[in-house]
C-alpha positions, -999 to +999 in steps of 0.1 A: +331-166+164+351-190+141+337-209+111+334-240+131+318-228+160+290-210+136+284-240+117+279-259+154+257-234+166+234-238+137+237-274+140+227-275+177+194-258+165+189-284+137+200-317+155+215-314+191+223-351+192+239-349+162+259-314+172+270-334+205+284-364+188+304-340+162+319-326+200+325-358+215+329-383+185+364-402+183+385-392+151+390-413+122+430-417+118+426-430+083+412-393+070+435-366+066+427-329+049+446-317+020+445-283+003+438-286-036+456-266-067+421-246-068+429-238-028+395-254-016+402-285+005+398-323+000+396-355+021+420-384+020+408-416+034+437-440+037+429-478+034+451-507+040+461-505-002+454-469-015+446-436-009+410-423-020+404-386-024+364-379-015+369-349-037+386-339-071+424-332-060+425-302-087+393-284-085+365-300-061+339-272-069+344-276-107+343-313-107+309-311-084+288-285-107+296-313-133+288-342-114+253-324-108+250-311-141+250-347-157+220-353-135+192-338-154+164-358-132+174-337-105+152-310-116+122-330-115+124-345-084+109-329-051+124-352-025+165-361-028+189-386-011+224-381-014+247-406-004+280-386+007+282-356+020+322-350+018+331-313+027+299-303+018+302-288-021+278-313-039+248-305-015+254-264-013+257-266-047+225-290-053+205-268-028+213-238-049+199-257-080+167-265-061+164-243-034+126-252-030+134-289-027+108-308-005+129-332+013+168-334+011+182-360+032+224-361+031+236-394+041+273-393+053+293-425+064+317-408+086+315-385+115+352-376+112+343-363+073+314-347+087+334-328+115+360-317+085+331-301+065+322-283+098+357-271+102+365-261+069+330-249+047+304-224+056+273-247+058+249-225+067+227-227+037+220-266+045+220-261+083+197-233+079+175-249+054+140-267+066+139-293+042+179-305+049+181-333+073+216-350+080+221-389+085+258-393+097+273-424+106+239-435+118+230-471+125+204-489+103+177-482+129+180-449+134+183-445+094+148-463+090+133-445+119+140-413+097+129-427+064+096-439+079+089-407+089+087-392+055+075-427+040+040-412+028+054-383+010+083-405-006+056-432-020+038-401-032+066-384-045+094-409-051+126-397-039+160-393-061+190-416-050+224-398-056+252-423-048+288-401-048+315-425-062+339-412-042+319-419-008+307-455-023+346-463-031+361-452+003+331-465+027+314-494+004+297-513+034+283-486+050+268-472+014+256-509+009+239-511+039+222-478+038+213-485-001+198-519+013+180-500+042+163-476+021+153-499-003+139-522+022+119-491+036+103-482+000+093-519-004+075-518+031+061-485+023+045-499-008+032-528+005+017-508+032+000-483+005-014-517-008-029-529+023-040-493+033-061-490+000-073-525+004-081-525+043-087-486+050-122-485+043-125-520+063-106-509+096-128-480+096-161-501+093-147-522+124-142-495+143-176-482+143-187-518+149-166-515+176-173-481+192-204-494+216-185-524+227-154-500+237-175-479+257-191-503+274-159-526+285-132-519+309-097-508+291-061-517+293-058-494+323-077-515+346-044-535+358-031-501+370+002-518+383-016-554+391+009-571+368+045-549+374+075-571+371+055-604+365+070-626+337+048-627+306+051-651+278+036-637+242+028-668+221+027-666+183+023-690+158+058-697+142+064-731+124+084-740+155+056-735+182+047-775+177+081-782+192+075-763+228+036-758+226+031-786+253+055-769+280+030-736+280+006-758+302+035-757+329+034-721+328-002-710+334+002-699+371+038-683+372+035-666+341+014-644+322+002-662+290-006-635+261-015-655+232-016-639+196-049-647+176-031-664+153-021-694+182-051-693+201-071-723+187-040-743+190-036-739+224-072-744+232-070-782+215-042-787+240-064-777+268-043-746+273-064-715+283-040-682+277-049-656+304-053-626+272-058-632+235-050-603+212-070-597+181-056-569+158-061-575+119-092-564+102-098-586+072-126-614+072-098-639+071-089-635+107-121-647+117-109-683+107-085-683+140-116-681+160-141-712+146-166-720+176-199-697+177-190-684+212-162-687+236-160-692+273-149-669+302-113-689+306-096-661+286-099-624+281-097-611+243-080-581+245-091-561+211-079-535+186-103-509+182-101-520+142-103-556+146-132-577+134-165-571+159-180-603+147-147-619+170-149-598+198-187-606+200-180-641+206-161-634+236-178-627+273-148-616+290-130-585+272-110-554+272-104-525+252-073-506+244-064-478+220-034-477+199-008-450+189-015-457+150-032-423+142-033-394+164-072-403+160-069-427+187-057-401+219-087-382+211-110-413+211-092-426+243-098-392+261-137-391+251-140-426+256-131-419+293-096-435+293-086-471+278-054-470+279-030-465+248-006-495+236+021-488+210+005-511+179+035-523+158+028-540+123+020-577+136-005-592+165+026-603+183+039-565+187+005-557+199+008-585+226+047-573+235+036-541+236+005-547+261+027-568+284+052-539+285+024-516+288+017-534+322+050-533+335+056-572+328+095-584+334+110-602+315+092-605+283+094-642+265+086-647+227+074-680+217+070-691+183+079-658+172+099-673+140+094-648+115+114-671+087+099-702+067+104-734+082+137-745+066+124-782+060+089-779+052+087-744+039+054-734+066+048-701+072+030-708+105+031-739+126+006-765+109-021-767+129-029-729+126-060-714+106-037-695+080-005-716+076+008-718+041+033-743+029+060-725+005+078-745-022+117-740-022+130-745-060+158-766-070+192-751-079+177-712-069+183-702-030+171-668-043+134-674-051+105-694-034+069-701-045+044-689-019+008-699-023-016-674-023-048-671+003-077-681-016-097-713-029-077-715-059-046-732-065-026-700-072+014-692-064+032-665-064+073-662-066+090-642-041+126-633-032+140-657-009+161-635+021+186-655+043+194-643+077+211-654+107+191-682+127+188-687+165+217-712+162+237-693+143+231-707+108+214-692+080+173-696+078+153-684+048+123-658+050+105-639+027+098-605+024+066-597+045+083-616+075+117-598+071+099-562+074+085-579+108+118-591+118+135-556+114+103-537+132+109-558+163+146-553+164+138-514+162+115-521+189+143-539+211+169-514+200+180-493+237+151-514+253+155-518+290+132-547+300+150-581+294+134-597+266+140-636+263+136-653+226+124-694+235+112-695+200+135-725+193+135-721+155+133-691+133+154-659+126+177-646+154+162-615+167+189-589+178+184-577+214+171-607+230+183-633+253+183-672+238+167-698+259+146-727+252+113-726+270+120-752+291+152-735+308+127-702+310+099-723+332+125-740+353+135-706+366+120-698+401+094-678+407+071-672+436+044-652+413+008-666+417-004-655+380-039-671+388-044-650+422-036-618+401-058-628+377-087-634+400-080-596+412-079-585+375-116-598+369-127-585+403-116-549+392-133-557+356-165-568+374-168-536+396-161-514+368-188-490+357-189-475+321-190-437+321-221-419+307-230-431+276-215-405+250-229-405+210-191-412+197-209-423+163-231-393+159-200-372+169-179-385+141-206-385+116-213-349+120-174-341+119-174-354+085-210-341+072-192-307+082-162-312+063-184-327+033-201-293+035-167-273+033-157-297+001-190-288-016-185-254-013-146-254-021-157-272-056-178-243-059-152-220-051-126-237-077-153-235-105-149-198-104-114-192-091-094-218-105-075-200-131-060-173-108-022-170-103-001-201-093+008-189-055-027-178-048-042-211-058-016-230-039-024-208-006-056-213-011-053-251-013-030-251+017-055-231+036-084-255+027-061-285+037-056-268+069-095-263+077-103-301+066-076-316+092-079-294+120-091-323+141-073-355+141-107-372+142-116-359+110-081-365+093-082-401+105-121-408+089-110-393+055-076-411+052-095-442+059-126-439+043-112-423+010-071-436+012-067-438-029-084-404-034-065-389-006-029-404-020-036-387-052-037-354-037-006-361-022+010-365-055+029-334-067+040-341-102+073-332-117+090-299-100+099-287-134+064-285-149+060-253-170+031-229-155+000-243-174+009-281-164+015-266-126-018-251-124-039-280-139-019-302-115-026-279-084-063-278-097-062-320-099-049-323-064-077-298-051-103-320-068-088-348-051-085-337-017-122-322-020-134-357-039-116-376-005-139-356+018-170-365-003-161-399-004-156-404+031-189-388+039-203-411+018-186-443+031-198-434+068-231-426+056-231-466+042-215-478+074-239-459+100 
């Protein structure tokens, strides 16, 4: 077996899709292989005006050792992202220096470069190491997916980013967007972590408050093919909604109208009654979207398990569904007799989008999905909506904007202003959270088979959509009678019988109480045995973690009841700590894990 064949065989076991691309991808004619004075090969990238060597033309290995020697922080990092694989000299040497690295992501801009590495260098140590993952010539969505999979670990143990100057010089655009993608994901992770710390116990409180209603309510499964191929309009509350909201009254009989909670009151004031309203957000602020004491049966509320029970109680006709947020919800769905599991996403309009997709609706039409500030007024939402804020643009500064904070006081926060392509091709301004949502929905649409039309008439261009006006959408011929379909759906809801009552709250309570008993025993054990040798202490911690989180329900309850304590458990500290500090660190993490369990037990007692 040749060197290339052996490398390819190992790559197939690690990343079959990448191995296929290596075999079938085209060669980049700009790249050529040359031999150096030290007999190791190097690669030359020929640009329009120069030839760039990816490795030192004299002695690539010696130069690679010297490059890594100048990065002392490498010894402390648990997670490493290397921007530039080249022929593999740097990552191989790095792995020799740090064989116990936790996550080692190797980014390589060029498929041809990586193929040359497979043909020229024995990459077996990299290809067989469980912590190594290759990202080769990938586009931003794939890169972000790989990073998101490791996001919580990266938040607790920030990755060391190493940029190889030769790769950055030869492929500057690729390295620039990869760097930007990494920065965006880490910013998203930071904001998500803050949200989890703030809202974790609240999500749990809402979930437990909704349990009985979920059990007594039909689920999304009740539709069962009823809306297949029915065009659906998902109405969000972006600033442009005011431009075309009146046209929605013409769509009620030929399109399934799914309104976000943010847009519902605005529609209701126009005497437009969506067929479904989706609510997701767990916070008290979300109740501002529903100012009435109660609502009639005109619209059906589809509610997320973690949404406000106070909102759910206002609607006489309700629809339950589960989400893919955590494996716990698959367990809960089975326990509840099957409600249907819908992808959650990051924002309420994504929940509406995925609910329509779950039912097989086609096409999916977006309205009010600006994901940008109004270029003139600076509004975040349509003016008539409850949570609309108006940002202040700064004279002579196109990189920042002042955004009012939600609350009774007149407080402002200066944020970075991002400029993205608008639906008319001209740049429009947006802020970080809206940009994260934009990238999230674009990721949803990558490779999406169902046609998606953006009839927003303002805001950011969403890649993967067809742009039309709402008038053009409504004028398209359709023989669908949504009112007849809704009559059938309501008949199904009326005839639905809840399954036998199951004491789910008591099941969850007992589950956490059992873990709390484990935690108390664990603290007693740690008091007596905390001074044992480090490998034995680490093994005991791993065994304890495995037992506590053996069931998804227990993992969810502890993670959301005590997110701060559990996050402390994830922090590994510097990898090059001396033995005594390592021991203290493991003991501290052990305490954080066990205290998180006890805090979760206390929180559940308070809620229930």
